[in-house]
C-alpha positions in Angstrom: -4.6 -12.5 -19.6 -1.0 -11.3 -20.0 1.4 -11.0 -17.1 2.3 -7.4 -17.8 0.4 -4.4 -16.6 -1.2 -2.5 -19.5 -0.5 1.2 -19.9 -2.9 3.2 -17.7 -4.1 0.0 -15.9 -4.5 0.3 -12.2 -2.7 -2.4 -10.1 -6.0 -3.9 -8.8 -7.3 -4.1 -12.4 -4.2 -6.1 -13.3 -4.8 -8.6 -10.4 -8.4 -9.0 -11.4 -7.4 -9.7 -15.0 -4.7 -12.1 -13.9 -7.2 -14.1 -11.9 -5.5 -13.5 -8.5 -8.4 -11.4 -7.2 -12.1 -11.6 -7.7 -14.6 -8.7 -7.7 -15.9 -9.6 -4.3 -12.4 -9.7 -2.7 -11.6 -6.3 -4.2 -13.1 -4.5 -1.2 -10.5 -1.7 -1.2 -10.0 -1.5 -5.0 -9.0 2.0 -6.1 -8.2 3.1 -2.5 -4.9 4.3 -1.3 -3.6 3.1 2.1 -0.7 4.0 4.3 0.5 1.6 7.0 2.8 3.0 9.6 5.1 0.4 10.9 4.9 -1.4 7.6 8.3 -3.1 8.0 7.3 -4.8 11.2 5.6 -8.2 11.4 2.1 -6.9 12.1 2.4 -3.9 9.7 3.7 -6.1 6.9 0.7 -8.5 7.3 -1.7 -5.6 7.2 0.0 -4.4 4.0 -0.4 -7.9 2.5 -4.1 -8.0 3.4 -4.9 -4.6 2.1 -3.1 -5.3 -1.1 -4.9 -8.6 -1.5 -8.2 -6.7 -1.3 -7.2 -4.3 -3.9 -5.7 -1.3 -2.1 -2.7 0.6 -3.3 -0.4 0.2 -0.3 2.3 2.4 1.0 4.4 1.0 3.9 5.8 3.8 6.1 8.6 2.9 8.5 12.1 4.0 9.6 13.5 1.1 7.6 12.5 -0.2 4.1 9.7 -2.8 4.3 10.9 -4.5 1.1 7.4 -5.9 0.3 6.6 -6.5 -3.3 3.0 -5.5 -2.8 3.7 -2.1 -1.2 5.6 1.0 -1.9 8.2 2.0 0.7 8.2 5.3 2.5 11.2 5.6 4.8 10.4 8.1 7.5 10.3 8.5 11.2 6.7 9.2 12.4 8.2 11.2 15.4 9.4 13.8 12.9 6.7 16.2 11.7 8.8 17.2 8.7 9.4 13.6 7.7 5.6 12.8 7.9 4.8 15.8 5.9 7.2 14.8 3.2 5.8 11.2 3.2 2.3 12.6 2.9 3.3 14.7 -0.1 4.9 11.6 -1.7 1.7 9.6 -1.3 -0.5 12.3 -2.6 -4.2 12.7 -2.3 -6.7 11.3 -1.7 -5.7 9.0 1.2 -8.5 6.6 2.0 -7.0 4.3 4.7 -4.5 5.0 7.4 -3.4 2.2 9.7 -1.1 3.1 12.7 0.8 -0.1 13.4 4.1 1.3 14.5 5.5 0.3 17.9 
């Protein structure tokens, strides 16, 4: 069980192989999640929990979340254009959306 992700390996497959996740805790394996307010305390914890259960997590906020388990999307949810650009960056399909912004 190497520490590097293999070519074409999904992030949750790596964590299963590394022994940091078991099949029964991979409830959201293969699912893409966006957490608005991901840089805040509550949003960051939601990001951590979703990632721990196998989700590919995107943290959307006005400032970078700087979480090693989530990809940053810097955008203001009050701007339709910024949200549209963020949605295009995430791509489809989106399985989970958590609105945790204040």
